[in-house]
N, C-alpha and C positions, 0 to 999 in steps of 0.2 A: 253436464262437462264429467260422464262417469263413463266408465269405461271396464277393459280388461283389469283382469284381479292381479296382486306384485306375483301371487305362487304363481298361478298360469305362465305368469309371465318369465317367471325366473327372479324380478324381482324382488326387495326385503330391506324396505327404510330404515330398518332396525339394524339390519345383519351388512355385513361385506361382500359384496358378491362378484362377482366377475364382470359384471353390468353397471357396478356403483364407480367403477372410473369415468368420465366421463367428459365428453369433450367438449369447454365453452364455444359454440359455435359463431359467436360475434367477431371475434378473434381468430381463431381456429386455435389459440392457445389450447394444450391440457390443461381440464382443470378434476379434481377431485369434488365429485360434488360429496362427496359425506366428509371432504372437510370442513364445507360451506357450510353444507345441511344438517341437522338431528330430525327424521323421521319421527312422527309424537305418535301420530291412529289414521289409520284409513277411515278414512269421510263418505269415499262414496265408490262402487266395482259397477262396470258395464260389458261388455261385449268388444271394447276395442280399448279404453283404459281403467286406469286407476288413480285417484285425487287423495293423497296425504297431506295430513296438516305436519307441517314444519317448520321447524324456527330456525334461524338465520344466527350460527354461532358466532359470527361478529360484535351481533347488537342484541341477541335475544328476540330479533321481532317472526313473529308468525306467519306464515303464507302457506300454500295452498299448492303443493305439488303433482301438476299431471302427470302420467307417463302414460305413453300415445304407443301402442303394438305396430309398428312399422310394416310386422306380417299381412294386418289386419288394415292395413294405412295406407291408403297412396300416395306417391311422394309429394303430385301434387297437390294434391287436399290439401296435407298439412302445413307446406311452404306458403300455399293461401291464406289459410289461418294467421300463421305466425305474421303474415305480411301484413295482414290486415289488424290485428291486435297492435302491431307494431306503430302501422296508421295513428293508429286512436290515441296511444298514449297513458297516461291519466287521467281518472275526471272521477271525483264524487261517486257520480252513478252508477261506475260500468266498475268491472273487474278483472283489472288492467291486468297486463303483461310486465312484472319484473326484470323477465331474463330467460333466455332458452339454452338450454346443452343436447347434444347428441349421442348417443351412443351403436351398436352397430344393432341393435335391435330396439331401438326404443325415442323417441323423440318426448322429453322433460320439459315441463312450463312451468316456471316459475309465475305463479298466479297471486296474485292480491285474498285475501281468507275473508270471508263472509260465514261467520258463526251462526247467525240466525234460523238460517234453513231457508227453503224456499215459502213464495207465494202461497205456490196449491197445498202446501201444506199444514202454512196458514188456514188457509181459510176453510179447508177441511176439518181440522181440529176443533176451531175457533167461533168458525160462522163465518158470514159476508162481514166486508167491512162496514162500518157506518160509514154514508155521507161524505162526513165530513175526512174521517179517515180514507176513504178512499180517491178525493180530491186530492189528498197530500199525493201519495204514494202515486195516482196518472201524473201530476205533475212533473214528479223527478221520475217516471220514464219519460216525459213528452223531453224534459230536459237531454237525458243522455240519447234516446235521439237523436235531438237536434245535433247533437254535439258529432254524433254517430254518422248524420245525412253531411253536414259539414264539409267533410272527410271522403265526401263521394265513395260512401260504403250503407250497403245495406242489410241488414243485419239476417232475415230472412225466415226468422225460425221465434219471432219475439212470443210469448205465451207467460203460463205463472210459473212454470215447471224451472222456464230460464228467469226468472226474477228473486231474486236470495238477497235476504236481509243482513246488513251489515251486523247486525249481535240478535241476542233477546230481548232487548227493552223494547217497550211498546209504542216508542217512536223510533224506532230504527230508520236509519234511509234505506231506499230497498240498490240494490245493482242488478245492473244487465248482465247476463254471463252469456255462455257458449256462442263463439264466434264460426262453430265449427260450417256454418251453411252461410255466413255471410260470404261477401261479396262488394270487389269495387261495381261502381256502377259504369256503362260503358264495354264490359265484359260481356262475351255472349256464351251460354251456358247450357247444353243440353238439360234435359228435362227439366220439372219441377223444382223447386224447392222449399223446406218447409214441412211442416206436421199436419196430415191427413186433416187431421179432426178441427188444427186450428184457420185453414185455410182460406182465403176470401174467394168466396164461388167461382168467381172472374179467372182466378189464379191456379183454381183446382182444374174448370174445365180446360184449360189451355191444352195445346197438345206439347206447346213451346213455350218459355217466357224469357224474358230478355230485362234487366236490368234496366 
Protein backbone atom coordinates (compact mmCIF):
# COMPACT_ATOMS: atom_id res chain seq x y z
CA UNK A 1 0.00 0.00 0.00
CA UNK A 2 2.98 2.31 -0.30
CA UNK A 3 3.92 4.40 -3.34
CA UNK A 4 5.14 7.78 -4.60
CA UNK A 5 6.96 9.93 -2.05
CA UNK A 6 5.34 13.07 -0.71
CA UNK A 7 8.37 15.10 -1.77
CA UNK A 8 8.15 13.94 -5.38
CA UNK A 9 4.41 14.50 -5.49
CA UNK A 10 4.75 17.94 -3.89
CA UNK A 11 2.65 16.88 -0.90
CA UNK A 12 3.84 17.39 2.66
CA UNK A 13 1.31 16.38 5.34
CA UNK A 14 3.09 18.63 7.85
CA UNK A 15 2.79 21.79 5.74
CA UNK A 16 0.23 23.67 3.72
CA UNK A 17 0.73 23.35 -0.04
CA UNK A 18 -1.38 24.13 -3.08
CA UNK A 19 -2.35 20.44 -3.18
CA UNK A 20 -3.60 20.20 0.41
CA UNK A 21 -7.04 21.75 -0.30
CA UNK A 22 -8.87 18.61 -1.45
CA UNK A 23 -12.39 17.85 -2.54
CA UNK A 24 -14.48 15.31 -0.70
CA UNK A 25 -15.47 12.98 -3.51
CA UNK A 26 -18.57 11.48 -1.88
CA UNK A 27 -20.51 14.75 -2.01
CA UNK A 28 -18.40 16.99 -4.24
CA UNK A 29 -18.29 19.55 -1.45
CA UNK A 30 -14.96 21.35 -1.11
CA UNK A 31 -13.21 20.25 2.07
CA UNK A 32 -9.79 21.28 3.35
CA UNK A 33 -7.98 18.10 4.27
CA UNK A 34 -5.56 19.95 6.53
CA UNK A 35 -8.50 21.20 8.58
CA UNK A 36 -9.73 17.64 9.11
CA UNK A 37 -6.48 15.67 9.51
CA UNK A 38 -3.04 16.44 10.90
CA UNK A 39 -0.07 14.63 9.29
CA UNK A 40 2.26 12.90 11.74
CA UNK A 41 4.68 10.42 10.15
CA UNK A 42 5.39 8.83 6.77
CA UNK A 43 4.80 5.09 7.13
CA UNK A 44 5.76 3.88 3.67
CA UNK A 45 6.82 5.07 0.23
CA UNK A 46 6.89 3.48 -3.20
CA UNK A 47 6.56 4.19 -6.91
CA UNK A 48 2.94 5.35 -6.99
CA UNK A 49 1.87 6.55 -3.52
CA UNK A 50 2.92 7.49 -0.03
CA UNK A 51 1.24 6.40 3.21
CA UNK A 52 1.26 8.76 6.17
CA UNK A 53 -0.04 8.39 9.72
CA UNK A 54 -2.58 11.15 10.35
CA UNK A 55 -4.79 12.17 13.26
CA UNK A 56 -8.37 13.31 12.84
CA UNK A 57 -8.66 16.71 14.45
CA UNK A 58 -12.26 16.24 15.58
CA UNK A 59 -11.58 13.32 17.92
CA UNK A 60 -7.84 12.53 17.84
CA UNK A 61 -8.32 9.12 16.21
CA UNK A 62 -5.37 7.94 14.11
CA UNK A 63 -5.61 6.70 10.52
CA UNK A 64 -3.37 5.98 7.52
CA UNK A 65 -3.57 8.46 4.64
CA UNK A 66 -2.65 6.99 1.25
CA UNK A 67 -1.82 9.58 -1.42
CA UNK A 68 -1.78 8.17 -4.96
CA UNK A 69 -0.20 10.03 -7.90
CA UNK A 70 -2.70 10.44 -10.73
CA UNK A 71 0.07 10.73 -13.31
CA UNK A 72 1.23 7.18 -12.55
CA UNK A 73 -2.10 5.47 -11.91
CA UNK A 74 -4.92 4.97 -14.40
CA UNK A 75 -8.17 6.57 -13.27
CA UNK A 76 -10.15 3.40 -14.02
CA UNK A 77 -7.79 1.37 -11.84
CA UNK A 78 -8.09 3.79 -8.95
CA UNK A 79 -11.86 4.04 -9.25
CA UNK A 80 -12.11 0.26 -9.17
CA UNK A 81 -9.96 0.02 -6.02
CA UNK A 82 -12.09 2.64 -4.29
CA UNK A 83 -15.26 0.88 -5.44
CA UNK A 84 -14.02 -2.45 -4.11
CA UNK A 85 -13.10 -1.00 -0.71
CA UNK A 86 -16.38 0.89 -0.45
CA UNK A 87 -18.27 -2.34 -1.16
CA UNK A 88 -16.30 -4.19 1.53
CA UNK A 89 -17.17 -1.70 4.27
CA UNK A 90 -15.53 -2.11 7.68
CA UNK A 91 -14.38 -5.51 8.98
CA UNK A 92 -12.14 -6.37 11.97
CA UNK A 93 -9.66 -8.24 9.76
CA UNK A 94 -9.56 -5.87 6.78
CA UNK A 95 -7.91 -2.45 6.45
CA UNK A 96 -11.08 -0.52 5.73
CA UNK A 97 -11.71 2.65 3.74
CA UNK A 98 -12.90 5.55 5.92
CA UNK A 99 -13.30 8.25 3.26
CA UNK A 100 -11.75 9.52 0.03
CA UNK A 101 -10.64 12.87 -1.36
CA UNK A 102 -9.36 14.05 -4.73
CA UNK A 103 -7.05 16.80 -5.98
CA UNK A 104 -5.83 17.80 -9.40
CA UNK A 105 -2.78 15.57 -9.04
CA UNK A 106 -3.67 12.89 -6.50
CA UNK A 107 -6.25 10.66 -4.91
CA UNK A 108 -6.29 10.48 -1.11
CA UNK A 109 -7.64 7.45 0.76
CA UNK A 110 -8.14 7.60 4.53
CA UNK A 111 -7.71 4.03 5.81
CA UNK A 112 -7.80 2.11 9.08
CA UNK A 113 -4.40 2.26 10.77
CA UNK A 114 -2.48 -0.93 11.55
CA UNK A 115 0.68 -0.25 13.56
CA UNK A 116 2.14 -3.74 13.97
CA UNK A 117 3.84 -4.00 10.57
CA UNK A 118 3.67 -6.74 7.95
CA UNK A 119 3.38 -10.44 8.72
CA UNK A 120 6.28 -10.86 6.27
CA UNK A 121 8.56 -8.70 8.47
CA UNK A 122 7.33 -10.48 11.59
CA UNK A 123 8.39 -13.84 10.11
CA UNK A 124 11.77 -12.48 8.97
CA UNK A 125 12.55 -10.88 12.34
CA UNK A 126 11.16 -13.45 14.77
CA UNK A 127 11.13 -16.65 12.77
CA UNK A 128 8.25 -18.95 11.73
CA UNK A 129 4.99 -18.89 13.64
CA UNK A 130 4.23 -21.76 15.98
CA UNK A 131 1.49 -24.09 14.77
CA UNK A 132 -0.94 -22.59 17.29
CA UNK A 133 -0.13 -18.98 16.29
CA UNK A 134 -0.21 -19.80 12.58
CA UNK A 135 -3.62 -21.43 12.98
CA UNK A 136 -4.98 -18.28 14.67
CA UNK A 137 -3.56 -16.05 11.94
CA UNK A 138 -4.88 -18.22 9.10
CA UNK A 139 -8.31 -18.31 10.76
CA UNK A 140 -8.45 -14.50 10.80
CA UNK A 141 -7.30 -14.30 7.17
CA UNK A 142 -9.97 -16.86 6.24
CA UNK A 143 -12.62 -14.77 8.01
CA UNK A 144 -11.48 -11.72 6.05
CA UNK A 145 -11.56 -13.59 2.73
CA UNK A 146 -14.97 -15.04 3.52
CA UNK A 147 -16.23 -11.47 3.87
CA UNK A 148 -14.42 -10.38 0.68
CA UNK A 149 -15.87 -13.27 -1.33
CA UNK A 150 -19.37 -12.67 0.12
CA UNK A 151 -19.21 -9.30 -1.68
CA UNK A 152 -18.29 -11.05 -4.97
CA UNK A 153 -14.75 -9.68 -4.82
CA UNK A 154 -11.40 -11.41 -5.40
CA UNK A 155 -8.30 -9.98 -3.70
CA UNK A 156 -5.84 -11.43 -6.27
CA UNK A 157 -2.66 -10.46 -4.38
CA UNK A 158 -2.79 -12.20 -1.02
CA UNK A 159 0.69 -12.56 0.51
CA UNK A 160 2.47 -11.95 3.85
CA UNK A 161 3.39 -8.41 2.73
CA UNK A 162 -0.33 -7.61 2.42
CA UNK A 163 -1.19 -8.89 5.89
CA UNK A 164 -0.78 -6.21 8.54
CA UNK A 165 -0.82 -6.64 12.31
CA UNK A 166 -3.16 -4.26 14.12
CA UNK A 167 -0.55 -3.52 16.83
CA UNK A 168 2.82 -4.63 18.20
CA UNK A 169 1.15 -6.95 20.72
CA UNK A 170 2.02 -10.64 20.45
CA UNK A 171 -1.64 -11.56 19.93
CA UNK A 172 -2.48 -8.63 17.66
CA UNK A 173 -5.17 -9.44 15.08
CA UNK A 174 -4.25 -9.48 11.41
CA UNK A 175 -5.76 -7.19 8.77
CA UNK A 176 -5.75 -7.84 5.02
CA UNK A 177 -4.69 -4.76 3.04
CA UNK A 178 -3.88 -3.51 -0.48
CA UNK A 179 -6.88 -4.05 -2.73
CA UNK A 180 -5.16 -2.41 -5.70
CA UNK A 181 -5.42 -5.59 -7.79
CA UNK A 182 -8.80 -6.73 -6.46
CA UNK A 183 -11.84 -6.94 -8.68
CA UNK A 184 -15.47 -8.01 -8.78
CA UNK A 185 -16.45 -11.50 -9.92
CA UNK A 186 -17.71 -11.71 -13.48
CA UNK A 187 -15.75 -8.77 -14.84
CA UNK A 188 -13.20 -9.67 -17.47
CA UNK A 189 -9.69 -8.33 -16.85
CA UNK A 190 -6.87 -8.51 -19.39
CA UNK A 191 -3.70 -10.25 -18.30
CA UNK A 192 -2.73 -11.79 -14.99
CA UNK A 193 -3.21 -10.16 -11.60
CA UNK A 194 -1.00 -10.78 -8.61
CA UNK A 195 2.62 -11.13 -7.56
CA UNK A 196 4.50 -13.66 -9.70
CA UNK A 197 6.29 -15.36 -6.79
CA UNK A 198 2.96 -16.02 -5.03
CA UNK A 199 0.82 -16.99 -8.03
CA UNK A 200 -0.67 -20.45 -8.32
CA UNK A 201 0.95 -22.27 -11.28
CA UNK A 202 -2.31 -22.53 -13.24
CA UNK A 203 -2.83 -18.75 -13.03
CA UNK A 204 0.74 -17.90 -13.96
CA UNK A 205 0.65 -20.31 -16.90
CA UNK A 206 -2.59 -18.95 -18.35
CA UNK A 207 -2.54 -16.25 -21.00
CA UNK A 208 -5.74 -14.73 -19.67
CA UNK A 209 -7.48 -15.01 -16.35
CA UNK A 210 -11.12 -14.22 -15.61
CA UNK A 211 -12.53 -13.95 -12.10
